[in-house]
C-alpha positions in Angstrom: 240.3 93.1 119.9 239.0 90.3 117.8 240.8 89.5 114.5 237.9 88.0 113.0 237.1 89.2 109.4 233.6 90.7 108.5 231.1 88.0 107.8 229.8 87.4 104.1 226.4 88.6 105.2 227.8 91.9 106.5 229.9 92.2 103.3 226.8 91.7 101.3 224.8 94.3 103.4 227.4 97.0 102.6 227.4 96.1 98.9 223.7 96.2 98.6 223.8 99.6 100.6 226.4 101.1 98.3 224.5 100.0 95.2 221.4 101.7 96.6 223.2 105.0 97.3 224.7 104.8 93.8 221.4 104.2 92.2 219.8 106.9 94.1 222.6 109.5 93.0 222.4 108.4 89.5 218.5 108.9 89.5 218.8 112.5 91.0 221.5 113.3 88.5 219.2 112.1 85.6 216.2 114.0 87.0 218.2 117.4 87.1 219.2 116.8 83.5 215.9 116.0 82.6 214.5 119.2 84.3 217.2 121.2 82.5 216.1 119.8 79.2 212.5 120.4 79.9 213.3 124.2 81.1 215.3 124.7 78.0 212.6 123.4 75.6 210.0 125.4 77.5 212.1 128.6 76.9 212.9 128.0 73.1 210.9 130.3 71.0 209.5 129.2 67.7 211.9 130.7 65.0 208.7 131.2 62.7 207.3 133.6 65.2 207.5 137.3 64.1 208.3 138.7 67.4 211.6 137.1 68.7 210.7 137.2 72.4 207.8 136.5 74.5 205.4 139.3 75.4 206.5 139.2 79.1 209.7 140.6 78.0 208.4 143.4 76.2 207.7 146.9 77.6 206.7 149.1 74.9 204.9 148.4 71.4 204.6 151.5 69.1 202.5 151.4 66.2 202.9 154.2 63.5 199.9 154.6 61.5 198.2 157.2 59.5 200.5 159.8 60.5 200.4 159.3 64.2 202.4 157.1 66.6 200.5 155.1 69.1 202.4 153.8 72.2 201.4 151.1 74.4 203.5 150.7 77.5 203.7 149.0 80.8 203.3 150.7 84.1 205.3 150.0 87.1 203.1 147.1 87.9 203.5 145.6 84.6 199.9 146.6 83.3 199.4 148.0 79.9 198.3 151.6 79.2 197.9 153.7 75.9 200.3 156.6 75.7 198.6 159.1 73.5 200.8 161.5 71.6 200.9 165.1 73.2 203.8 167.3 73.2 205.9 168.6 74.6 206.8 166.0 77.3 205.8 167.3 80.7 207.2 165.6 83.8 204.6 166.8 85.9 202.0 164.9 84.1 201.3 161.0 84.4 198.7 158.5 83.1 196.0 156.5 84.7 196.1 152.8 84.3 192.5 151.3 83.7 192.7 147.6 84.6 189.9 146.9 82.1 191.6 148.5 79.3 194.9 147.1 80.4 193.3 143.7 79.7 192.1 144.6 76.2 195.6 146.1 75.3 197.2 142.7 76.5 194.8 140.4 74.8 195.5 142.3 71.3 199.2 142.3 71.9 199.2 138.7 73.0 197.5 137.7 69.7 200.3 139.8 67.7 203.1 138.0 69.8 201.6 134.8 68.4 201.9 136.0 64.8 203.7 133.3 62.7 205.6 134.1 59.6 203.8 132.0 56.7 205.7 132.4 53.3 208.9 133.9 52.6 209.2 135.9 49.5 212.3 137.4 47.6 212.8 140.9 47.3 214.9 140.9 44.1 212.4 143.0 42.3 211.8 145.5 45.0 209.2 145.9 47.7 206.9 148.0 45.6 204.8 145.3 44.6 204.2 144.2 48.3 203.1 147.9 49.3 206.2 148.2 51.5 207.8 151.2 49.6 205.3 153.4 51.8 204.2 151.0 54.7 200.6 151.3 56.0 202.1 150.6 59.5 205.5 150.4 61.4 205.5 148.4 64.3 208.3 149.1 66.8 208.8 146.4 69.8 210.9 147.3 72.6 212.1 144.9 75.6 211.3 146.3 79.0 213.7 149.1 80.2 215.6 149.3 76.7 215.5 152.5 74.5 216.5 150.8 71.1 213.8 148.7 69.4 214.4 144.8 69.4 212.1 144.6 66.4 210.9 146.9 63.5 208.3 145.8 61.2 206.9 147.5 58.0 203.4 146.6 57.2 202.3 146.4 53.5 199.5 145.4 51.3 196.9 142.6 51.9 198.0 139.5 49.8 195.7 138.5 46.8 194.5 135.6 48.9 192.9 138.3 51.3 193.9 136.1 54.4 197.5 137.1 54.5 199.4 140.5 54.9 203.0 141.3 53.6 205.3 142.5 56.2 209.1 143.0 56.2 211.4 143.2 59.2 213.4 146.4 58.7 216.9 145.3 58.1 216.0 142.0 56.7 216.5 140.6 53.1 212.9 139.2 52.6 209.3 139.8 52.8 207.0 137.5 54.7 203.4 137.0 55.2 201.6 136.9 58.5 197.7 136.4 58.9 196.0 139.6 58.1 193.7 139.4 61.2 196.9 140.2 63.3 197.0 143.6 61.8 193.3 144.0 61.8 193.5 143.5 65.6 196.0 146.1 66.0 194.0 148.5 64.0 191.2 147.8 66.2 193.2 148.4 69.2 194.3 151.8 68.0 190.8 152.7 67.4 189.7 151.7 70.6 192.5 153.5 72.5 191.9 156.7 70.8 188.1 156.7 71.2 188.5 155.6 74.8 190.3 158.9 76.0 193.0 156.5 77.7 195.9 158.5 76.2 195.1 161.8 77.9 197.8 162.8 80.4 196.6 163.8 83.9 198.4 166.2 86.2 200.4 164.6 88.9 199.3 165.6 92.6 201.6 168.3 93.9 
């Protein structure tokens, strides 16, 4: 066996190799940290949006308007359909999902999902001045597979600027305004749904 010590050249090679391995490991750690930060930023919801979760997480939206409840719901495949009001509930009935109308529903609800709270107003003087004592519409938003609404919104009058609408989150302590066209879009969706006959139940095959 030889008693010779490793040459300086061999030591230098090992030092360079160790530095390279350490550098690669540091780059990988930094890349993973950046990916996590980017994922967190992408999943962060703008706090000024009225609906606190993206539409992908929503399973049902109910619109109470003019004495009727209009229910928009996802089927097992994730497509939206209009669930008209018909009583009593009958387990032998189902609903057909029309892909074209499902897209119409989704576009309208995507717009509402982007509704942004503009002005925040105090309610020290009550809500009558905003038309919220007797709301013109109540919106209930449910997460998929949950029976309690995630969000309940009372819709009041159009603001004097004619571009905004007063709304209030049920349980909140302030009135906010959102763009009035968001509510107009929902009213248009209700009209289209009721006129289309999409909410009619059909008998399940025996």
